[in-house]
C-alpha positions as CSV (number, residue, x, y, z in Angstrom):
1,M,-72.7,28.0,58.7
2,M,-69.3,28.7,59.9
3,D,-66.3,26.5,59.0
4,F,-65.1,23.9,61.5
5,A,-61.8,22.2,62.2
6,K,-60.7,19.6,64.7
7,L,-57.7,19.3,67.0
8,V,-56.5,15.8,66.9
9,V,-54.8,15.1,70.2
10,T,-53.1,11.7,70.5
11,G,-50.4,10.0,72.4
12,A,-49.7,8.0,75.4
13,D,-50.5,11.1,77.6
14,A,-53.3,12.5,75.7
15,R,-56.0,11.9,78.4
16,N,-54.0,13.1,81.3
17,F,-52.9,16.2,79.3
18,L,-56.4,17.3,78.2
19,H,-57.9,16.3,81.6
20,G,-55.4,19.0,83.2
21,Q,-56.4,21.7,80.6
22,L,-60.1,21.4,79.9
23,T,-63.3,21.9,82.0
24,A,-64.6,18.3,81.0
25,D,-63.9,15.1,82.7
26,M,-62.1,13.2,80.0
27,D,-63.5,9.9,81.3
28,H,-67.0,11.1,81.6
29,L,-67.7,13.3,78.5
30,D,-71.3,14.6,78.7
31,Y,-73.9,16.9,77.0
32,L,-77.2,18.0,78.2
33,Y,-79.1,16.3,75.2
34,D,-78.9,13.0,73.7
35,H,-75.6,12.5,71.9
36,P,-73.1,9.9,70.6
37,E,-71.2,7.8,73.1
38,N,-67.8,8.7,74.3
39,S,-68.3,12.4,73.4
40,G,-69.4,15.7,74.9
41,L,-68.7,19.4,75.5
42,G,-65.7,21.0,77.1
43,G,-64.1,24.3,77.4
44,L,-60.6,25.8,77.4
45,C,-60.2,28.8,79.9
46,N,-57.6,31.2,80.5
47,V,-55.9,31.9,83.8
48,K,-58.9,34.5,84.5
49,G,-61.3,31.7,84.2
50,R,-62.5,33.1,80.7
51,L,-63.2,30.7,77.8
52,E,-60.7,30.8,74.9
53,A,-62.6,27.9,73.2
54,V,-65.5,25.4,73.5
55,F,-65.0,22.0,72.0
56,W,-67.1,19.0,71.0
57,I,-64.8,16.2,72.2
58,Q,-64.9,12.8,70.6
59,K,-63.0,9.9,72.1
60,I,-60.9,8.0,69.4
61,E,-58.3,5.3,69.4
62,N,-55.0,6.7,71.1
63,G,-56.7,10.0,71.9
64,F,-59.5,12.6,71.2
65,D,-60.8,14.8,68.4
66,L,-61.7,18.3,69.6
67,Y,-64.0,20.1,67.1
68,L,-64.1,23.8,67.1
69,P,-64.6,26.8,64.7
70,K,-61.9,26.8,62.1
71,C,-61.2,30.6,62.7
72,I,-59.6,29.8,66.1
73,S,-58.2,26.4,65.6
74,E,-54.6,27.2,64.7
75,S,-54.2,29.7,67.6
76,I,-55.8,27.3,70.1
77,A,-53.5,24.4,69.0
78,T,-50.6,26.8,69.4
79,L,-51.9,27.7,73.0
80,L,-52.3,24.0,73.9
81,K,-48.9,23.1,72.8
82,R,-47.2,25.5,75.1
83,F,-48.4,23.2,77.9
84,V,-47.1,19.9,76.5
85,F,-43.7,20.1,77.8
86,R,-42.5,16.5,78.1
87,S,-45.9,14.8,77.8
88,K,-46.2,12.2,75.0
89,V,-48.7,14.2,73.2
90,T,-49.2,15.2,69.5
91,I,-51.7,18.0,68.4
92,E,-52.6,18.3,64.8
93,V,-55.2,20.7,63.2
94,M,-57.4,19.1,60.4
95,D,-60.4,20.3,58.5
96,A,-63.7,18.9,59.7
97,N,-66.5,20.2,57.8
98,D,-67.2,17.1,56.1
99,E,-67.7,15.0,59.3
100,F,-68.9,17.7,61.5
101,V,-72.5,17.4,60.7
102,T,-72.3,13.6,61.2
103,I,-70.3,13.7,64.5
104,V,-71.6,16.9,66.3
105,P,-75.1,17.5,67.4
106,Q,-76.7,20.1,65.0
107,D,-79.2,21.8,67.4
108,F,-78.4,25.4,67.8
109,N,-77.5,24.9,71.5
110,I,-73.7,25.0,71.6
111,P,-72.2,28.5,72.6
112,W,-69.1,28.2,70.1
113,I,-66.5,30.7,70.9
114,I,-64.8,32.7,68.0
115,E,-62.2,35.3,67.8
116,A,-64.6,38.2,68.9
117,T,-65.7,36.4,72.0
118,Q,-62.5,34.8,73.2
119,G,-61.6,35.7,76.7
120,K,-65.0,37.3,77.3
121,Y,-67.0,34.7,79.3
122,V,-66.7,32.5,82.2
123,P,-68.3,29.1,81.4
124,Q,-71.3,30.0,83.6
125,M,-72.2,33.1,81.5
126,V,-72.6,30.7,78.3
127,S,-74.3,28.0,80.4
128,L,-71.5,25.6,79.7
129,D,-72.0,24.0,83.1
130,V,-75.7,23.6,82.4
131,L,-74.9,22.0,79.1
132,K,-72.6,19.6,81.1
133,G,-69.4,20.9,79.6
134,V,-68.0,21.7,83.2
135,H,-67.6,18.7,85.4
136,P,-68.7,19.8,88.9
137,R,-66.3,17.7,90.9
138,K,-63.2,17.9,88.7
139,G,-59.9,18.9,90.0
140,C,-57.4,21.3,88.6
141,Y,-57.5,22.8,85.2
142,I,-56.6,26.2,83.9
143,G,-58.9,28.9,85.4
144,Q,-60.5,26.2,87.7
145,E,-60.4,28.2,90.9
146,I,-62.2,31.1,89.5
147,V,-64.9,28.8,87.8
148,T,-65.4,26.8,91.0
149,R,-65.6,30.0,93.1
150,L,-68.5,31.5,91.0
151,R,-70.1,28.0,91.1
152,D,-70.0,28.0,94.9
153,L,-71.4,31.5,95.2
154,G,-74.4,30.4,93.4
155,K,-75.2,33.9,92.1
156,N,-75.1,33.7,88.3
157,K,-76.3,37.0,87.0
158,K,-75.9,36.0,83.2
159,R,-76.9,32.8,81.3
160,L,-77.0,31.6,77.8
161,G,-80.4,32.1,75.9
162,K,-81.8,31.4,72.5
163,I,-83.7,34.2,70.8
164,S,-85.8,34.5,67.6
165,L,-84.8,37.5,65.8
166,G,-88.2,38.2,64.1
167,K,-88.1,41.5,62.1
168,N,-84.8,42.7,63.2
169,G,-82.4,43.6,60.5
170,N,-78.7,42.9,60.1
171,I,-77.6,41.4,63.5
172,N,-73.9,40.9,64.5
173,I,-72.0,39.2,67.1
174,G,-71.6,41.7,69.9
175,D,-74.8,43.7,69.2
176,T,-76.5,44.7,72.5
177,I,-79.9,43.6,73.6
178,H,-82.0,46.2,75.6
179,T,-85.2,46.4,77.5
180,D,-87.9,48.8,76.6
181,N,-86.4,51.0,79.3
182,D,-83.2,51.0,77.3
183,V,-81.4,48.9,80.1
184,V,-78.7,46.5,78.8
185,A,-80.1,43.0,78.9
186,G,-77.5,41.0,77.1
187,E,-75.4,40.6,73.9
188,I,-75.4,38.4,70.8
189,V,-72.8,35.7,70.8
190,L,-73.7,33.6,67.7
191,V,-76.2,34.0,64.9
192,Q,-77.8,31.4,62.7
193,E,-80.4,32.4,60.1
194,N,-83.4,34.0,62.0
195,E,-82.1,32.8,65.5
196,A,-79.3,33.9,67.8
197,L,-77.6,32.9,71.0
198,A,-77.1,35.4,73.5
199,V,-75.6,36.1,76.9
200,L,-78.6,37.5,78.8
201,V,-78.8,39.3,82.1
202,L,-81.3,37.2,84.2
203,A,-82.6,40.0,86.1
204,E,-84.0,41.7,82.9
205,L,-85.7,38.6,81.4
206,H,-89.2,39.7,82.7
207,Q,-89.0,42.7,80.4
208,T,-89.7,43.1,76.7
209,L,-86.3,42.5,75.0
210,K,-85.4,44.2,71.7
211,L,-82.6,44.9,69.3
212,S,-83.7,47.2,66.5
213,D,-87.2,45.5,67.0
214,N,-88.5,43.3,69.7
215,I,-87.3,39.7,70.0
216,E,-88.8,36.6,71.2
217,L,-87.0,34.6,74.0
218,L,-87.1,30.8,73.0
219,N,-85.1,29.2,75.8
220,V,-82.6,30.0,78.7
221,W,-80.3,27.4,79.9
222,K,-80.1,27.9,83.7
223,D,-80.5,26.0,86.8
224,D,-84.0,25.8,88.4
225,N,-83.3,28.0,91.2
226,E,-82.1,31.0,89.2
């Protein structure tokens, strides 16, 4: 299991500040599955609409806790601080491993972003919208125009899936999934024991998928019409 930290964002302007930065509606945090109240998923995009971080967001007194992989916590805190300007907001980085398992859902469903995947995927590619980490009617946030344009086009070519690795050997983030015809069908974004999350090409899901050996497709988070 990777290490986790949290960004503690507090102050009189914490809600408005985060509402203008993240894909989530800070008044209506949500998640596809049952979860604690006043909490849910959200993402931080760059100006190209690509994810720099995915957070589990918990409402606290006078602000919010944003849980994320520790490996990117300092850089994301630095990035957010650039946009504070005169807002009454304080951002602190704290270790969160001890409380992570009690606060954040432990199902292997959340497409955490780490250094290797920062700036690679729009939210739809990792199904953050299906997981309810992108509010569909929310106004401006960083990268919002691109995210909304892709949503309105309604032609998502890639989605997040969970696979069983079976007899495959040493699998790493970034490894490519192929079909039997050697067509690229996706890539690994997270690994946990004998399972992995992957960004998958929807058009290739009817084919047999493989890494070094065949893999089993356990779930794909997509809309019903995709």
